[in-house]
C-alpha positions as CSV (number, residue, x, y, z in Angstrom):
1,M,65.7,-1.7,90.1
2,R,65.5,-3.5,86.8
3,I,65.0,-6.8,88.6
4,L,62.1,-5.5,90.6
5,I,60.3,-4.2,87.4
6,L,60.8,-7.5,85.7
7,I,59.2,-9.4,88.7
8,I,56.2,-7.0,88.6
9,I,55.8,-7.6,84.8
10,L,55.9,-11.3,85.2
11,L,53.4,-11.5,88.0
12,T,50.8,-9.2,86.5
13,P,49.4,-11.8,83.9
14,I,48.9,-14.2,86.7
15,F,46.4,-12.0,88.5
16,V,44.7,-10.8,85.3
17,F,44.3,-14.5,84.3
18,A,42.8,-15.3,87.7
19,D,40.3,-12.4,87.6
20,N,39.2,-13.2,84.0
21,Y,38.3,-16.8,85.0
22,G,36.3,-15.8,88.1
23,V,38.8,-16.6,90.8
24,Y,38.2,-14.3,93.7
25,N,40.2,-13.2,96.7
26,R,38.6,-12.2,100.0
27,N,38.4,-8.5,99.0
28,N,36.4,-8.8,95.8
29,Y,34.0,-11.7,96.8
30,S,30.5,-10.5,97.6
31,A,27.0,-12.1,98.0
32,S,25.5,-9.7,95.5
33,N,27.5,-11.2,92.7
34,I,26.1,-14.6,93.5
35,E,22.5,-13.3,93.6
36,E,22.8,-11.6,90.2
37,D,23.8,-14.8,88.6
38,E,20.6,-16.6,89.6
39,R,17.5,-17.0,87.6
40,I,14.3,-17.6,89.7
41,L,11.0,-18.8,88.2
42,F,8.0,-19.0,90.5
43,I,5.5,-21.6,89.4
44,L,2.4,-20.9,91.6
45,D,-0.8,-22.8,92.1
46,F,-4.1,-21.2,91.1
47,S,-6.2,-24.4,91.0
48,N,-9.7,-24.4,92.5
49,S,-8.6,-25.8,95.8
50,M,-6.7,-22.6,96.6
51,E,-10.1,-21.1,97.3
52,E,-10.2,-23.1,100.5
53,Y,-9.7,-21.4,103.8
54,L,-6.8,-21.8,106.2
55,D,-6.3,-19.8,109.4
56,G,-9.4,-17.7,108.4
57,K,-8.2,-16.7,105.0
58,R,-8.3,-18.2,101.5
59,K,-5.1,-20.0,100.7
60,V,-4.7,-18.0,97.5
61,D,-4.8,-14.8,99.6
62,L,-2.2,-16.1,101.9
63,M,0.1,-17.0,99.0
64,V,-0.3,-13.6,97.3
65,E,0.2,-11.7,100.6
66,T,3.3,-13.6,101.2
67,M,4.7,-12.8,97.7
68,K,3.8,-9.2,98.3
69,K,6.1,-9.2,101.3
70,L,9.0,-11.1,99.7
71,L,9.2,-9.6,96.2
72,P,10.4,-6.1,97.3
73,E,13.2,-7.8,99.3
74,L,14.7,-9.4,96.2
75,N,17.8,-8.0,94.7
76,P,16.5,-5.9,91.7
77,N,19.4,-7.1,89.6
78,I,18.5,-10.8,89.6
79,S,16.2,-12.2,87.0
80,V,12.8,-13.3,88.2
81,G,9.7,-14.6,86.4
82,L,6.2,-16.0,87.1
83,R,4.4,-18.9,85.7
84,V,0.9,-19.9,87.0
85,Y,-1.2,-23.0,86.5
86,G,-4.8,-24.0,87.2
87,H,-5.9,-20.5,86.5
88,R,-8.6,-21.5,84.0
89,M,-11.0,-24.4,83.3
90,G,-11.4,-26.1,80.0
91,F,-14.2,-27.6,77.9
92,T,-12.4,-31.0,78.4
93,P,-10.1,-32.4,81.0
94,M,-7.3,-32.3,78.4
95,E,-7.7,-28.5,78.0
96,A,-7.8,-28.0,81.8
97,C,-4.6,-30.0,82.1
98,K,-2.8,-27.5,79.9
99,A,-3.8,-24.5,81.9
100,S,-0.3,-23.2,82.5
101,M,1.0,-19.8,81.5
102,L,4.1,-17.7,81.7
103,V,2.7,-14.5,83.0
104,N,5.9,-12.6,83.6
105,P,9.0,-13.6,81.6
106,V,12.2,-14.1,83.6
107,S,13.9,-10.6,83.7
108,T,15.4,-8.1,86.1
109,G,13.5,-5.6,88.2
110,N,10.0,-7.0,87.6
111,G,8.9,-7.7,91.2
112,R,6.1,-5.1,91.1
113,E,4.8,-6.5,87.8
114,I,4.7,-10.0,89.3
115,Y,2.7,-8.9,92.3
116,N,0.3,-7.0,90.1
117,S,-0.2,-10.1,88.0
118,L,-0.9,-12.2,91.0
119,A,-3.5,-9.8,92.3
120,R,-5.5,-10.2,89.1
121,I,-5.5,-14.0,88.7
122,K,-8.3,-16.2,90.2
123,P,-8.2,-19.9,91.2
124,R,-10.3,-22.0,88.9
125,G,-9.0,-25.3,87.5
126,M,-7.0,-28.4,88.0
127,T,-3.3,-29.1,89.0
128,P,-1.1,-29.7,85.9
129,I,2.2,-29.7,87.8
130,T,4.2,-31.9,85.4
131,Y,3.0,-30.0,82.3
132,S,3.9,-26.7,83.9
133,L,7.4,-28.0,84.7
134,K,7.9,-29.2,81.2
135,Q,6.9,-25.9,79.7
136,A,9.1,-24.0,82.2
137,V,12.2,-26.1,81.5
138,K,11.7,-26.1,77.8
139,N,10.7,-22.4,77.2
140,D,11.0,-20.1,80.1
141,F,14.8,-19.9,80.5
142,I,15.7,-19.5,76.8
143,G,18.7,-17.3,76.4
144,F,20.0,-17.8,80.0
145,S,23.1,-19.8,80.9
146,G,24.1,-20.8,84.4
147,K,21.8,-22.1,87.1
148,K,18.0,-22.0,86.9
149,H,16.1,-22.0,90.1
150,I,12.4,-23.0,90.0
151,I,10.2,-22.5,93.1
152,L,7.0,-24.6,92.7
153,L,4.2,-23.9,95.2
154,T,1.2,-26.3,95.3
155,D,-1.6,-27.2,97.7
156,G,-2.2,-30.6,96.1
157,G,-0.6,-33.3,94.0
158,E,-0.7,-33.8,90.3
159,N,-4.2,-34.6,89.0
160,C,-3.6,-34.7,85.3
161,D,-2.5,-38.3,84.9
162,E,1.3,-37.5,84.9
163,S,4.1,-37.8,87.4
164,P,6.4,-34.9,88.2
165,C,8.8,-37.4,89.9
166,K,9.1,-39.5,86.8
167,Y,9.5,-36.4,84.6
168,V,12.5,-35.0,86.6
169,M,14.1,-38.5,86.7
170,E,14.3,-38.3,82.9
171,L,15.2,-34.6,83.0
172,I,18.4,-34.9,85.1
173,K,19.8,-37.4,82.5
174,V,20.1,-34.4,80.0
175,R,19.9,-31.3,82.2
176,K,22.0,-30.5,85.2
177,D,21.4,-26.8,85.4
178,V,17.8,-26.8,86.9
179,K,17.0,-27.0,90.6
180,I,13.4,-27.3,91.7
181,D,12.3,-26.4,95.1
182,V,8.9,-27.6,96.1
183,I,6.6,-26.0,98.7
184,A,3.8,-28.3,99.6
185,F,1.2,-26.0,101.1
186,N,-1.3,-27.6,103.5
187,I,-1.1,-31.1,101.9
188,D,-1.9,-34.2,104.0
189,N,-1.9,-36.9,101.3
190,E,1.2,-39.0,101.7
191,D,1.4,-40.1,98.1
192,D,1.2,-36.5,96.9
193,L,3.9,-35.5,99.4
194,S,6.1,-38.3,98.2
195,Q,5.8,-37.3,94.6
196,L,6.5,-33.7,95.4
197,E,9.5,-34.5,97.6
198,C,10.9,-36.7,94.9
199,T,10.5,-33.8,92.4
200,S,12.7,-31.5,94.5
201,L,15.3,-33.9,95.8
202,V,16.0,-35.6,92.4
203,T,17.0,-32.2,91.0
204,S,19.1,-31.3,94.1
205,G,16.4,-28.9,95.2
206,R,14.7,-28.5,98.6
207,F,11.4,-29.7,99.8
208,Y,9.2,-27.7,102.2
209,N,6.1,-28.9,103.9
210,A,4.2,-25.8,105.0
211,Q,1.1,-26.5,106.9
212,T,0.3,-23.0,108.1
213,A,0.5,-19.4,106.9
214,A,3.6,-18.8,109.0
215,E,5.4,-21.9,107.6
216,L,4.5,-20.7,104.1
217,V,6.3,-17.4,104.7
218,K,9.3,-19.2,106.1
219,S,9.4,-21.8,103.3
220,L,9.3,-19.2,100.5
221,N,12.0,-17.1,102.2
222,N,14.3,-20.1,102.8
223,S,13.8,-21.2,99.2
224,I,14.7,-17.8,97.8
225,N,17.8,-17.6,99.9
226,A,18.9,-21.2,99.7
227,Y,21.5,-21.0,97.0
228,K,23.3,-17.7,97.8
229,Q,26.3,-19.4,99.4
230,V,29.0,-20.8,97.1
231,E,32.5,-21.9,97.5
232,A,35.0,-19.2,96.5
233,K,38.5,-20.0,95.5
234,I,41.0,-17.8,97.5
235,V,44.0,-16.4,95.8
236,P,46.8,-15.8,98.4
237,N,48.0,-12.2,98.8
238,Y,51.8,-12.5,98.6
């Protein structure tokens, strides 16, 4: 009996150590744990071209309607935020190329607030993609550790004399915690598509070329769910 008690005492620290360092067995691994560790920042296009029509509706309306469907499906415990760009003009091109704003800071349970914000914003200006990414990486995830997932949606390429591709090539030299998914919405220009694809793939993100409203829904849904699967270390049950 004393031998049995001694074995139990010796084995107990092993399992406490494993649990404290995030090693899971098959019984305590769950997808919800993975979702709650993720920070998602939507960076959405409100440039003037989003007023154009596609499939009988303005592209901005298709984007907002899609977000309205997807936001309630998000786990309320994950942290989500919204940054928009192109939502205002400027007296000079330089001002217009800084039209990027964090509307809803990254936090939990703010899906409704994000949708309400989207419903109020109107397309107006240019497409400062690179500036928006710089602001997001520098400011919008302050205080958060772990992975940061940016979902960038645009209906055009950068038009503020910068290159998002060149920016992320420099970014990955110092930051490995940011993944950028890019959804190119109804874009035909090959140079723009190449720049946007580079922006995603360099950061180990995903690139989606959505030419229709249905493909937009699918792309956003796939991007939101892209990183839920992880490798879990299994502790044998002896």
